[in-house]
N, C-alpha and C positions, 0 to 999 in steps of 0.2 A: 705921625705915620706914615700916610704917603700924600704924596700933593697930588694937584686937581687937575684932573689934561685937561685944558685950554681945547677951545677952536683955534684953529692958526689960517692963517689965510697962505696962500700961497702959487704962481707962477711956473709950470709945467714947460721946459724944454725940447720943444720935438723936429724932426725930419722935416722939418717945408718940402722943399724941395723933391724927395724923395715920397711925398706923398703918404707915407709909415713912421710909426711909433719907433723909439728906437729901446730896446731892450740888453741892458738896463734904461728907465728911463730916468733921467737926473730932473728931483723938484728944488726949490729959490721958494725958499719962506719969506715975507717982509721982514723984513728984519738982517737978513744973511746967511738965512740956516738956508738950509745945502739934505737931500736926500734921497738914496736910489736907493728906485722901485723897479722890484722884477717879479712877468710876470702878466699878465691878463688887462690888456687896454679897451677900449672900448674908441671910434672913428674920432672921435675929439683927444685921443692919449690922454683921458681921465686911465684914475686904477677903476678895472671893473672889470668881475672875475677871483681868482682864486689869484695868492699874489703876494710878496710880501715886500714893504717899505725898512729900509733902513738908517736910522738918522745918523747923520754925518756927528758932530755938533755936539763933544764934552759934555758939554757944559747942560744938555735938555736932558732930562732925566729920562725920556724916555728909548730906551739898546735898539727896540724891534719892535715891527706889528706886524702880522701875516692871517691870512685868513678868505672868509668872499668879500671882493670891497663891488661895492652902486655908485657909481661917478663919485669914485676918490673919498667915498668912505666905507671902513669898515661896514658890512649889514647884513648880517649870520655867525656863523659857524668862527671863532678868530681868538687870538692871541695877543698881552701883548704884555714883554718885555722890558724891567725897571732896572737900569743902572744899580741900583742898588740889590738886586735881585730879587724884586716883590716880581711875581707872575701872576694872571689873569687872568685865565681862558674863559670864555662862552658864548652866551650871545649878547649879539650888537646890534644897536640900531640906529642910525643917524653916526655910528661910529662913536655913540658909550653903550659900555658893556651893562646888561639889563638886569644879567642871571649869569650865572655859575659858580668857579671860585677864584681862590686867594689861595698863594701861595709863598710862605719866603723861608728859606731852609738857612740853619750856620750854624760858626759850629756853638755860638751861645745859643743860639734860640732858635726853635718855632713855630711859625705862623701857622693859621690854618684857614679857611672858611667857604662855607657852599651854603648862597642863596640867594638874594636877591641886591643885585645893584643898581644905585646912581653913578656911572660913569668909576672911577673909583673906591667909594663911598658906600660902605653897608648899607642899603637901602630895603627895608621890609624884611621878609621871616628868615632867616638864617637859623646854623652850628660854625657858632669859631671856637678855636682851639688853642691857648696859649698855651708854649710846652717848652722850660728852661731843664736844667740840673738842677732847681729847688724847688718848684710849682709846676700844677698843668692847674689850669683852666680851661670848663668848660663854659661856654653860655648859651642856652640854646632857646628861641626868641624873636623876637621881634627891635630891629635897630633903626634909627634914623637918624642917619646925617652921621654913621663912624661909631657910633655910642648904641650901648646895647638899652633900651627901654625898657619893655618886660620881654619875660619870662626866667626862667630859672637857668643859677648859675652855681659849677661847684667849682671849690677848689681842693685841691690834691699836693699837702706837705707830702714831698718828698725824704723831710731830713727828719720826722719826724711822725709820720701816716698819716696825719689829723686830715677829714675831710671836713671842708664848711659849704652847709648846702644856704645860696643864700634866695630868696624872691624876689624880683626887681618890680616895679611898678613906677611907668610914666619916670625912670631913670632913678628914683630912688629905690634902696636893695635895703629886703630886711633877713637875718638870719631865721631862717625854718631850722632845718637839720644838723648837730652837729655828732663827729664821733669818739671823739674824748669826753663827750656828757653824756649821761642819763636818762635819756627824752623815752614818754609815751608813745608804744605803734601799735596794735593793736597784734600786729604780724609778729610779734617776734613773741607772744605768747601763746605756747600752745596748749589746749587744756580744752575741753567743749562746758565746763560746768563752768556759772558766771562769776564764781569768787571762789574762794579758796580759802581753807581752815588750817593755821596754822598752828601749834601747841607751842607754848613757853614752855623754859625750864627756867624758872624760877631761884636763882640763888641769896641765900643771906634772908635778913627780912627785916621791916620799919625800928623795934626795935635793937639793931645789933646794927640799928645805919648803915647797913649796907644793901641793901637789896639790890638787885638786877634780875634782869633776863634773855638767856640765850634762844639761841633753836640750830636747827638743822639742817643744814644742805647739800644737796649732791652735786658737785661739776663732774658727770662728765661719769656719771660712775663713784664716785671718789667724796668722802663724808669729810664732811666737815661742821664745829662747832661756830656761831659766830653770837656776838656777843652785840644786843641790840641797845646801842648807840643813836636814837631818835635829835639827837645835837651837834650831828656829825652830819656834814654832806655827802661823802665820802665810801663807798663801798672796799672793803683794803680787808686786805691778804696781807694774814702775819710771814712772816720768812717762814716758821717753818714748818707752815701747811703747805705754802708754794714750795719749798721742796718735792716735797711729797704729792701732790703735785705732777706738777716735772716727770719724776720718777716713776707716775705712774703715766708719762706716756699721755699726756689732757692737752691735747694743741692747743694755741691761744693766737691775739693776736699780739705783738708787740710795739706801741705805737713812739719808743724809741723817746718817751717824755718824758723828762726827768722832774720829780717834785717833793714837795716838802711834807712832811704828814703832822699838825698838832692837832694833840688830842691824848685821848688814857696814856699815860706813859711819860708824855713831852714831846717832842722834835722828834723823830726821825724821815731820813731819806729812802724817795722811795720810785721805783716805776705805773707808766699805766698801761692795760692789758686791757682786751676783748675775749667773752668770754662766751664760747656756746650753751645746749645744753644744761645751764643749772635749774636743778629739778626743787624748788620747792612747794611743797603741800600737789598737792595736783596739775598742776602748772610745771612747767618747759619750757623757762628761758631762755630768748637768746638775743646776741649779742649786747650781753650788759659791758661795761666798766669796770674796770673793779682799780683801783692803785693797791701792789707790791709793797711790805716794806719789807728795806732795807735790812734796817737795824733791830726791828725788834719783833716778838711773837701775835701780838695783839689783830686780832680779826673783829672787824669794827662790822652790824653793818648801819646803816648812814641812811635821810632822807636818799642821799643820793640813788641807792636802792630803790628805794618803794613807788619813786618816780617812776621806774618803771611801768606803774598798773595806773588804772584807772581811777582808783581811790581802796587811798588804805581805814582801817578801824583797826584800833589798839581797848580787846576790851580787859585792861589792866588786872580786874581782878578772878574774872574767869581765865588770865592766866592766854589768852587769843589776839591771833595776828589775822585780822582778816585783810583778805588782797583780794581785788577784785579785777576781773579782765575787761 
């Protein structure tokens, strides 16, 4: 992403005859490259004090450097501008950036970083953001030689709203949270009880081989009935029920993610949404991912909803469902 800044030797040309340093000062480096410095100097015509160096070689990756100089090297607050648009600002020591910020901004991508540096490499604790038209990536933690090593990374998709959170340990990542599936988070469950008891509605019997269980849930005050389907992963809202929720003004987050539902009634097209204020028993549950059926009216409560709780017990003979906070 960035070139490594190398220490380069130079020879300064100055006006010996008049016993003073020209301003601007011309600097010639080994290899023939030249630069122009405007600013304060010492008696040896070295860059010393506040000044700016502009590099004339079009093939050299640095455009200019400015800030506080000590004996020809940036020392203290300074800035380094690269020809590719990279901007490094912060605290320099012996010509190398040790702490500060990085910025690259173009029509396609924006990169920012705040934290520790080793020259132009991210090093130490830092906060990095990469953003384009498709995704936004945030990394907060420890960097080693430009690589994210330890901390939390959050990737947000701008196309479907999916947020994936990963934990990095020694450069190896593992997903710890994502908003397009339901996972347990005690903060999502509002209620004082250790568990809540749900009455199941039994339909049919084992004698006619049509036994099933359903339960009533409120979504932001709108009641609906769901079929308990422990063999299904998703929490599905039928087309008619979802239309009723929309007509009642229930708010939801559309993840803009199309899915195919396989289950009762065959195959159907659907989309993913996030709902809050789902009342079940004595609990109110937030951040619930649901699949909306676009083709049929089956509303199913599967394990995808039950995963929001620390534990679930189904008392089939008692027609009870126990949900534990």
